[in-house]
LODORO-336174 format. One line per 5 residues: their letters; for each residue y, x, z of N, C-alpha, C, CB. Coordinates in steps of 0.1 Angstrom, whole numbers, plus 5000, padded with zeros to 4 digits. Atoms other than C-alpha are relative to their C-alpha. Glycine has a CB too. Layout:
N
A) Y X Z Y X Z Y X Z Y X Z ~ ...
# end
This chain:
81
MALKI) 4989 5004 5002 4964 5052 4927 5007 4992 5010 5000 4995 4990 ~ 4992 5007 4990 4992 5038 4949 5000 4987 4995 5015 5006 5003 ~ 4997 5015 5004 5000 5002 4951 5014 4996 4999 4993 4991 5010 ~ 4986 5005 5001 5028 4982 4944 5000 4984 5002 5007 5003 4985 ~ 4999 5014 4997 5040 4947 4954 5010 4995 4988 5007 4998 5016
LDSCI) 4993 5006 5013 5051 4925 4925 5013 4992 5005 4990 4988 4991 ~ 4989 5007 4997 5083 4906 4924 4998 4984 5003 5010 5003 4988 ~ 5004 5012 4995 5064 4875 4931 4998 4998 5015 4989 4996 4993 ~ 5000 4999 4986 5063 4886 4968 5008 4989 5005 5005 5013 5005 ~ 4992 5013 4993 5073 4856 4991 5005 5005 5013 4991 4987 5003
NCDMC) 4996 4996 4988 5081 4879 5020 4992 4992 5012 5014 4997 5001 ~ 5006 5008 4990 5054 4863 5042 4998 5009 5013 4987 4995 4994 ~ 5001 4991 4990 5053 4895 5062 4983 5002 5007 5010 4995 5012 ~ 5014 4997 4996 5014 4897 5064 4997 5016 4997 4989 4991 4990 ~ 5004 4987 5006 5012 4931 5046 5005 5012 5010 5006 5002 4984
DPECP) 4993 4988 4992 5036 4953 5067 4993 5004 5011 5014 4997 5006 ~ 5007 4996 4987 5018 4951 5101 4986 5005 4997 4999 4990 5010 ~ 5014 4996 5004 4984 4958 5083 5001 5014 4995 4994 4989 4990 ~ 5001 4988 5006 4995 4989 5067 4998 5012 5010 5014 5002 4992 ~ 5003 4991 4990 4979 5019 5088 5008 5013 4998 4984 5003 5001
NGAIT) 4994 4989 5002 5002 5045 5071 5015 4997 5001 4996 5005 4987 ~ 4985 5002 5000 5036 5026 5076 5006 5000 4987 5007 5010 5007 ~ 4993 4999 5015 5041 5025 5037 5008 4990 4997 4990 5001 4989 ~ 4996 5014 5005 5051 4990 5036 5013 4998 5007 4988 4988 5004 ~ 4989 5003 4994 5087 4981 5044 5007 4989 4992 5009 5013 5002
LGEEI) 4992 5010 5006 5111 4953 5037 5011 5007 4991 5006 4989 5011 ~ 4991 4995 5008 5133 4962 5006 5011 4989 5000 4995 5003 4987 ~ 4990 5010 5002 5165 4943 4995 4997 4987 5000 5007 5003 4990 ~ 5001 5014 5002 5148 4914 4982 4985 4997 5005 5004 4995 4985 ~ 5014 5002 4998 5109 4919 4988 4995 5012 5007 4992 4998 4986
YEIDV) 5007 4988 4993 5085 4942 5007 4995 5009 4987 4988 4994 5010 ~ 5000 4989 5011 5080 4976 4988 4990 5009 5008 5015 5007 4996 ~ 5012 4990 4997 5052 5002 4991 5007 5014 4997 4985 4998 4990 ~ 4996 4985 5004 5063 5040 4994 4989 5004 4995 5006 5009 5012 ~ 5013 4994 5007 5040 5057 4971 4996 5014 5007 5002 5004 4983
DKCTE) 5004 4987 4994 5042 5089 4991 4992 4999 5014 5014 5007 5003 ~ 5008 5003 4986 5026 5072 5021 4988 4992 4997 5008 4992 5010 ~ 5011 5008 5001 5001 5048 5003 4989 5007 4996 5002 4989 4992 ~ 5013 4994 5002 4965 5059 5004 4989 4990 4996 4997 5006 5012 ~ 5008 5010 5002 4951 5026 4996 4989 4999 5010 4994 5001 4987
CIGHY) 5008 5001 4984 4938 5026 5032 4988 5013 5000 4990 4983 5003 ~ 5010 4989 4998 4915 5058 5024 5001 5006 5013 5000 5010 4990 ~ 5000 4996 4987 4906 5072 5055 5003 4992 5012 5007 5009 5000 ~ 4998 5009 4990 4911 5041 5073 4991 4988 4998 5014 4995 5000 ~ 5009 5015 5003 4893 5010 5057 4994 5002 4987 5009 4986 4999
DKPTC) 5007 5000 5014 4869 5004 5027 5008 4995 4990 4986 4992 5000 ~ 4991 5005 5011 4896 4985 5008 5012 4999 5008 4996 4985 4993 ~ 4986 5002 4993 4933 4982 5012 5003 4986 5006 5010 5003 4989 ~ 4997 5010 4992 4943 4959 5038 5011 4991 4995 5002 5005 5012 ~ 4987 5009 5004 4976 4948 5021 4995 4991 4990 5013 5008 4993
VSVCP) 5005 5006 5012 4955 4934 4991 4992 4989 5009 4990 5010 4989 ~ 5008 5009 4993 4931 4916 5016 5007 4988 5005 4994 5006 5011 ~ 4992 5012 4994 4959 4897 5034 5010 4996 4991 5007 5003 5014 ~ 4990 5008 5010 4981 4888 5006 4997 4987 4996 5002 5007 4989 ~ 5004 5014 5003 4981 4850 5003 5002 4998 4985 5009 4990 5008
IDCVK) 4996 5005 5014 4995 4851 4967 4998 5011 4990 5014 4995 5000 ~ 5005 4990 5012 4978 4882 4952 5010 5006 4994 4993 4994 4989 ~ 4991 4992 5006 5009 4902 4946 5000 5014 5002 5011 4996 5002 ~ 5002 4985 4996 4996 4938 4957 4991 5003 4988 4993 5003 5016 ~ 5007 4995 5011 4985 4954 4925 5001 5016 4999 5007 4993 4988
PDTDN) 5001 4986 5001 4976 4990 4914 5015 5004 4993 4986 5005 4992 ~ 4986 4994 5007 5009 5011 4906 4997 5010 4987 5009 5009 5012 ~ 5004 4992 5011 5002 5024 4871 5010 5011 4998 4998 4993 4988 ~ 4991 4988 5000 5032 5046 4874 4998 5012 5006 5011 4998 5005 ~ 5005 4994 4991 5015 5063 4901 4985 5000 5002 5006 4997 5010
VENEE) 5013 5000 5001 4979 5071 4891 4997 5013 5010 4994 5001 4985 ~ 5006 4988 4992 4960 5091 4919 4985 4996 5002 5007 5003 5017 ~ 5016 5000 4996 4922 5098 4924 4998 5000 5014 4991 5013 4994 ~ 5004 5000 4985 4903 5094 4956 5002 5014 5006 4985 4995 5002 ~ 4998 4987 4995 4905 5131 4962 5016 5002 5005 4996 5011 4989
VLLAK) 4984 5000 4998 4945 5130 4959 5002 4991 5012 5009 4993 4986 ~ 4997 5010 4991 4946 5098 4981 4995 5005 5014 4993 4985 4995 ~ 5004 4995 4991 4924 5114 5007 5007 5014 5005 4989 5001 4997 ~ 4991 4988 4996 4946 5147 5008 5013 4994 5006 5003 5011 4987 ~ 4988 5006 4996 4977 5125 5013 4996 4993 5015 5004 4989 4989
FIRLH) 5002 5004 4987 4958 5108 5044 5000 5011 5009 4987 4994 5001 ~ 5001 4990 4991 4951 5139 5057 5015 5008 5006 4990 5010 4994 ~ 4985 4997 4999 4989 5151 5053 5006 4992 5010 5007 4999 4987 ~ 4994 5009 4989 5000 5120 5072 4996 4999 5013 4998 4989 4997 ~ 5007 5001 4987 4976 5120 5099 4993 5011 5007 4990 4990 4997
G) 5005 4987 4993 4963 5156 5104 4987 4997 5003 5008 5005 5013
# end
């Protein structure tokens, strides 16, 4: 499943440069994750780097965008060939 950044985000800028898919951008108020680009770092790392670097633990699974590992891997292949 894709990830999302909660409204409690403090815009610390830790997650954006860590995303290997370019899925994280600064929205109008907080950072946002593009579900079409988020692979939960499958194909890059063992676990999502945005989750690892967030100092306030505000990156959570997006229950509105449930995807299994196979779908996430296919998305990685589409993004990176």
